[in-house]
C-alpha positions as a Markdown table, in Angstrom:
| # | Residue | x | y | z |
|---|---|---|---|---|
| 1 | Unk | -14.3 | 33.5 | 54.3 |
| 2 | Unk | -11.4 | 31.0 | 53.8 |
| 3 | Unk | -13.6 | 29.3 | 51.2 |
| 4 | Unk | -13.7 | 32.5 | 49.2 |
| 5 | Unk | -10.0 | 32.9 | 49.5 |
| 6 | Unk | -9.5 | 29.4 | 48.2 |
| 7 | Unk | -11.7 | 30.0 | 45.3 |
| 8 | Unk | -9.9 | 33.2 | 44.4 |
| 9 | Unk | -6.5 | 31.7 | 44.8 |
| 10 | Unk | -7.5 | 28.6 | 42.7 |
| 11 | Unk | -8.7 | 30.7 | 39.8 |
| 12 | Unk | -5.8 | 33.1 | 40.1 |
| 13 | Unk | -3.1 | 30.5 | 40.4 |
| 14 | Unk | -3.6 | 29.0 | 37.0 |
| 15 | Unk | -2.5 | 32.3 | 35.4 |
| 16 | Unk | 1.1 | 32.1 | 34.2 |
| 17 | Unk | 1.3 | 30.2 | 31.0 |
| 18 | Unk | 4.9 | 31.4 | 30.5 |
| 19 | Unk | 6.1 | 29.6 | 33.6 |
| 20 | Unk | 4.1 | 26.4 | 33.0 |
| 21 | Unk | 5.4 | 23.0 | 32.1 |
| 22 | Unk | 3.6 | 20.1 | 30.6 |
| 23 | Unk | 3.9 | 16.4 | 31.3 |
| 24 | Unk | 2.6 | 13.2 | 29.7 |
| 25 | Unk | 0.3 | 11.0 | 31.8 |
| 26 | Unk | 2.1 | 8.2 | 33.7 |
| 27 | Unk | 0.9 | 5.6 | 31.1 |
| 28 | Unk | 2.8 | 7.3 | 28.3 |
| 29 | Unk | 6.5 | 6.7 | 28.3 |
| 30 | Unk | 9.1 | 9.4 | 27.5 |
| 31 | Unk | 12.9 | 9.2 | 27.4 |
| 32 | Unk | 14.6 | 10.6 | 30.5 |
| 33 | Unk | 15.3 | 14.3 | 30.1 |
| 34 | Unk | 13.1 | 14.7 | 27.0 |
| 35 | Unk | 10.9 | 17.8 | 27.1 |
| 36 | Unk | 7.5 | 17.1 | 25.7 |
| 37 | Unk | 5.8 | 19.8 | 23.6 |
| 38 | Unk | 2.4 | 20.9 | 24.9 |
| 39 | Unk | -0.5 | 19.3 | 23.1 |
| 40 | Unk | -3.3 | 21.4 | 21.8 |
| 41 | Unk | -5.5 | 20.2 | 24.8 |
| 42 | Unk | -2.8 | 21.2 | 27.3 |
| 43 | Unk | -2.4 | 24.6 | 25.6 |
| 44 | Unk | -6.2 | 25.1 | 25.6 |
| 45 | Unk | -6.5 | 24.3 | 29.4 |
| 46 | Unk | -3.6 | 26.7 | 30.2 |
| 47 | Unk | -5.3 | 29.4 | 28.2 |
| 48 | Unk | -8.6 | 28.8 | 30.1 |
| 49 | Unk | -6.7 | 29.0 | 33.4 |
| 50 | Unk | -5.0 | 32.3 | 32.3 |
| 51 | Unk | -8.4 | 33.7 | 31.3 |
| 52 | Unk | -9.9 | 32.7 | 34.6 |
| 53 | Unk | -7.1 | 34.5 | 36.4 |
| 54 | Unk | -7.1 | 37.6 | 34.2 |
| 55 | Unk | -10.8 | 38.2 | 34.7 |
| 56 | Unk | -10.6 | 37.5 | 38.5 |
| 57 | Unk | -7.9 | 40.1 | 38.9 |
| 58 | Unk | -10.3 | 42.5 | 37.1 |
| 59 | Unk | -13.2 | 41.6 | 39.3 |
| 60 | Unk | -15.0 | 40.1 | 36.3 |
| 61 | Unk | -16.7 | 36.7 | 36.9 |
| 62 | Unk | -17.5 | 36.1 | 33.2 |
| 63 | Unk | -14.8 | 33.5 | 32.7 |
| 64 | Unk | -15.8 | 31.6 | 35.8 |
| 65 | Unk | -19.4 | 31.7 | 34.7 |
| 66 | Unk | -18.3 | 30.3 | 31.3 |
| 67 | Unk | -15.7 | 27.6 | 32.3 |
| 68 | Unk | -16.9 | 26.4 | 35.7 |
| 69 | Unk | -19.5 | 23.5 | 35.4 |
| 70 | Unk | -22.8 | 24.2 | 37.1 |
| 71 | Unk | -21.9 | 21.3 | 39.4 |
| 72 | Unk | -18.4 | 22.8 | 40.3 |
| 73 | Unk | -17.2 | 21.9 | 43.8 |
| 74 | Unk | -14.3 | 23.6 | 45.5 |
| 75 | Unk | -12.4 | 22.4 | 48.6 |
| 76 | Unk | -10.7 | 25.4 | 50.2 |
| 77 | Unk | -7.3 | 25.2 | 51.9 |
| 78 | Unk | -9.2 | 25.2 | 55.3 |
| 79 | Unk | -11.3 | 22.2 | 54.2 |
| 80 | Unk | -14.6 | 24.0 | 53.6 |
| 81 | Unk | -16.5 | 23.2 | 50.4 |
| 82 | Unk | -18.2 | 25.7 | 48.2 |
| 83 | Unk | -20.1 | 25.9 | 44.9 |
| 84 | Unk | -19.8 | 27.8 | 41.6 |
| 85 | Unk | -22.7 | 30.1 | 42.7 |
| 86 | Unk | -21.0 | 31.0 | 46.0 |
| 87 | Unk | -17.7 | 31.8 | 44.4 |
| 88 | Unk | -19.3 | 34.0 | 41.7 |
| 89 | Unk | -21.4 | 35.9 | 44.2 |
| 90 | Unk | -18.2 | 36.8 | 46.1 |
| 91 | Unk | -16.5 | 38.1 | 42.9 |
| 92 | Unk | -19.6 | 40.1 | 41.9 |
| 93 | Unk | -20.0 | 41.7 | 45.3 |
| 94 | Unk | -16.4 | 42.9 | 45.3 |
| 95 | Unk | -15.7 | 41.0 | 48.6 |
| 96 | Unk | -12.9 | 39.1 | 46.8 |
| 97 | Unk | -10.1 | 41.2 | 45.5 |
| 98 | Unk | -7.0 | 39.6 | 43.9 |
| 99 | Unk | -4.1 | 41.9 | 43.0 |
| 100 | Unk | -1.6 | 39.4 | 41.7 |
| 101 | Unk | -0.8 | 35.8 | 41.3 |
| 102 | Unk | 2.5 | 34.1 | 40.2 |
| 103 | Unk | 2.2 | 30.5 | 39.0 |
| 104 | Unk | 5.1 | 28.1 | 39.1 |
| 105 | Unk | 5.5 | 24.4 | 38.3 |
| 106 | Unk | 2.2 | 24.0 | 36.3 |
| 107 | Unk | 1.6 | 20.6 | 34.9 |
| 108 | Unk | -1.3 | 19.3 | 32.8 |
| 109 | Unk | -2.1 | 15.6 | 32.6 |
| 110 | Unk | -4.7 | 14.6 | 30.0 |
| 111 | Unk | -6.6 | 11.3 | 30.2 |
| 112 | Unk | -9.1 | 11.3 | 27.3 |
| 113 | Unk | -11.9 | 13.7 | 28.1 |
| 114 | Unk | -10.5 | 14.3 | 31.6 |
| 115 | Unk | -7.6 | 16.5 | 32.6 |
| 116 | Unk | -5.8 | 17.4 | 35.9 |
| 117 | Unk | -3.9 | 20.7 | 36.2 |
| 118 | Unk | -1.6 | 21.1 | 39.2 |
| 119 | Unk | 0.5 | 24.2 | 40.1 |
| 120 | Unk | 2.0 | 26.3 | 42.8 |
| 121 | Unk | 1.1 | 30.0 | 43.3 |
| 122 | Unk | 2.2 | 33.0 | 45.2 |
| 123 | Unk | -0.8 | 35.3 | 45.6 |
| 124 | Unk | -1.7 | 38.8 | 46.9 |
| 125 | Unk | -5.2 | 39.7 | 47.7 |
| 126 | Unk | -8.0 | 40.3 | 50.2 |
| 127 | Unk | -11.4 | 39.0 | 51.1 |
| 128 | Unk | -13.6 | 41.5 | 52.9 |
| 129 | Unk | -10.4 | 43.3 | 53.9 |
| 130 | Unk | -8.7 | 40.3 | 55.3 |
| 131 | Unk | -5.3 | 39.4 | 53.7 |
| 132 | Unk | -5.3 | 36.2 | 51.7 |
| 133 | Unk | -1.7 | 36.5 | 50.5 |
| 134 | Unk | 0.5 | 33.5 | 50.5 |
| 135 | Unk | 1.7 | 30.4 | 48.7 |
| 136 | Unk | -0.6 | 27.5 | 47.7 |
| 137 | Unk | -0.6 | 24.2 | 45.8 |
| 138 | Unk | -3.6 | 23.6 | 43.6 |
| 139 | Unk | -5.3 | 20.8 | 41.8 |
| 140 | Unk | -8.0 | 21.5 | 39.2 |
| 141 | Unk | -10.0 | 18.8 | 37.4 |
| 142 | Unk | -11.5 | 19.5 | 33.9 |
| 143 | Unk | -13.9 | 17.3 | 31.9 |
| 144 | Unk | -14.8 | 17.8 | 28.3 |
| 145 | Unk | -18.6 | 18.0 | 28.1 |
| 146 | Unk | -20.5 | 18.8 | 24.9 |
| 147 | Unk | -17.2 | 19.7 | 23.1 |
| 148 | Unk | -16.1 | 22.2 | 25.8 |
| 149 | Unk | -13.7 | 21.9 | 28.7 |
| 150 | Unk | -15.4 | 22.6 | 32.0 |
| 151 | Unk | -13.8 | 23.0 | 35.4 |
| 152 | Unk | -15.6 | 20.5 | 37.7 |
| 153 | Unk | -13.4 | 20.5 | 40.8 |
| 154 | Unk | -10.7 | 22.4 | 42.5 |
| 155 | Unk | -8.7 | 22.0 | 45.7 |
| 156 | Unk | -6.1 | 24.1 | 47.4 |
| 157 | Unk | -3.5 | 23.5 | 50.0 |
| 158 | Unk | -1.6 | 26.3 | 51.8 |
| 159 | Unk | 2.2 | 26.0 | 51.8 |
| 160 | Unk | 3.5 | 26.4 | 55.3 |
| 161 | Unk | 6.4 | 28.8 | 55.9 |
| 162 | Unk | 9.4 | 27.1 | 57.3 |
| 163 | Unk | 9.8 | 27.5 | 61.1 |
């Protein structure tokens, strides 16, 4: 069940393009304090993440079917591992219901035909009636295959509330 939560949150968390920031890879220097305009690749990946989130909130797995590689592997916040097929099945059944997701601190690092997207989310949703709401940190890995960006891996970490 936590595996499904993690998949839902992962897809949802990449939603807020307006709040996102971009950053050059570590091997590309930039002057201190200089903001870097998002490249076309960064913008495309942010749009993919937004579409994944929008369709998840609607209960529509079409974007996940299109953008997740068949070999997609997800590591949930509880450490369980799941596949594309498992995540899509939960969306289609209605077991996973995401009401909202707020993204903050999104960064896209591009390394040729590979990209890493990181972000923080505040999510509201349920899985089989169980509350999945909370804050998470996410890392998604994309690879450009046959001219298309495909999500190949995702990982989520819950952010613990201060004691």
